DRENPA-318873 format. One line per field, with one value per residue (C-alpha): y, x, z; residue number from 1. Coordinates in nm, 2 decimals, m for minus. Each point is the difference from the previous one (the first is absolute). Layout:
% DRENPA-318873
c2 <- Y / ...;
c1 <- X / ...;
c3 <- Z / ...;
nr <- NUM / ...;
END
This chain:
% DRENPA-318873
c2 <- m10.51 / m0.27 / m0.11 / 0.36 / 0.05 / m0.33 / 0.10 / 0.35 / 0.16 / 0.01 / m0.37 / m0.06 / 0.29 / m0.11 / m0.25 / m0.05 / m0.14 / m0.02 / 0.03 / m0.07 / 0.23 / m0.16 / m0.34 / m0.15 / 0.06 / 0.38 / 0.03 / m0.05 / 0.34 / 0.25 / 0.30 / m0.08 / m0.06 / 0.34 / 0.16 / m0.17 / 0.12 / 0.35 / m0.03 / m0.09 / m0.19 / m0.34 / m0.10 / 0.19 / m0.01 / 0.04 / 0.11 / m0.04 / m0.09 / 0.31 / 0.03 / 0.19 / m0.08 / m0.07 / m0.15 / m0.09 / 0.14 / 0.02 / m0.27 / 0.22 / 0.27 / m0.25 / m0.12 / 0.36 / 0.07 / m0.31 / 0.11 / 0.34 / m0.16 / m0.23 / 0.30 / 0.15;
c1 <- m3.94 / 0.13 / 0.26 / 0.11 / 0.05 / 0.18 / 0.25 / 0.05 / 0.24 / m0.28 / m0.07 / 0.16 / m0.20 / m0.35 / m0.26 / m0.27 / m0.34 / m0.30 / m0.35 / m0.30 / m0.26 / m0.27 / 0.04 / m0.18 / 0.31 / m0.03 / m0.19 / 0.33 / 0.11 / m0.26 / 0.23 / 0.09 / m0.37 / m0.08 / 0.24 / m0.19 / m0.33 / 0.14 / 0.07 / 0.37 / 0.08 / 0.15 / 0.27 / 0.08 / 0.38 / 0.11 / 0.35 / 0.09 / m0.36 / m0.16 / m0.19 / 0.23 / m0.12 / m0.34 / m0.05 / 0.26 / 0.34 / 0.34 / 0.22 / 0.31 / m0.17 / m0.10 / 0.36 / 0.12 / m0.27 / 0.11 / 0.36 / m0.09 / m0.22 / 0.29 / 0.23 / m0.24;
c3 <- 0.40 / 0.23 / m0.24 / m0.06 / 0.38 / 0.04 / m0.27 / 0.14 / 0.25 / 0.25 / 0.00 / 0.34 / 0.15 / m0.12 / 0.07 / m0.26 / 0.05 / m0.23 / 0.16 / m0.22 / 0.14 / m0.23 / 0.17 / 0.30 / 0.22 / m0.06 / 0.33 / 0.17 / m0.14 / 0.12 / m0.03 / m0.36 / m0.09 / 0.15 / m0.25 / m0.29 / 0.14 / 0.00 / m0.37 / m0.01 / m0.32 / 0.02 / 0.03 / 0.31 / 0.08 / 0.36 / 0.11 / 0.37 / 0.08 / m0.16 / m0.33 / m0.23 / m0.36 / m0.14 / m0.35 / m0.24 / 0.08 / m0.17 / 0.15 / m0.02 / 0.20 / 0.26 / 0.03 / 0.04 / 0.26 / 0.20 / m0.02 / 0.14 / 0.28 / 0.09 / 0.07 / 0.26;
nr <- 1 / 2 / 3 / 4 / 5 / 6 / 7 / 8 / 9 / 10 / 11 / 12 / 13 / 14 / 15 / 16 / 17 / 18 / 19 / 20 / 21 / 22 / 23 / 24 / 25 / 26 / 27 / 28 / 29 / 30 / 31 / 32 / 33 / 34 / 35 / 36 / 37 / 38 / 39 / 40 / 41 / 42 / 43 / 44 / 45 / 46 / 47 / 48 / 49 / 50 / 51 / 52 / 53 / 54 / 55 / 56 / 57 / 58 / 59 / 60 / 61 / 62 / 63 / 64 / 65 / 66 / 67 / 68 / 69 / 70 / 71 / 72;
END
């Protein structure tokens, strides 16, 4: 997904970061861990700081979503 975003029209409008919620450092992300506790499927994709996708997503749909979010 990171490569898809880097090679897309939204590359200059995005920051990508991978957080392994199954690692020891996961305690640094309590809000994200709560989503897992609520039953959200990994991976959880955030756009503008809010959870927008849970589980496997179509990369093109994510690009389109980011394009729309950037227009707001």
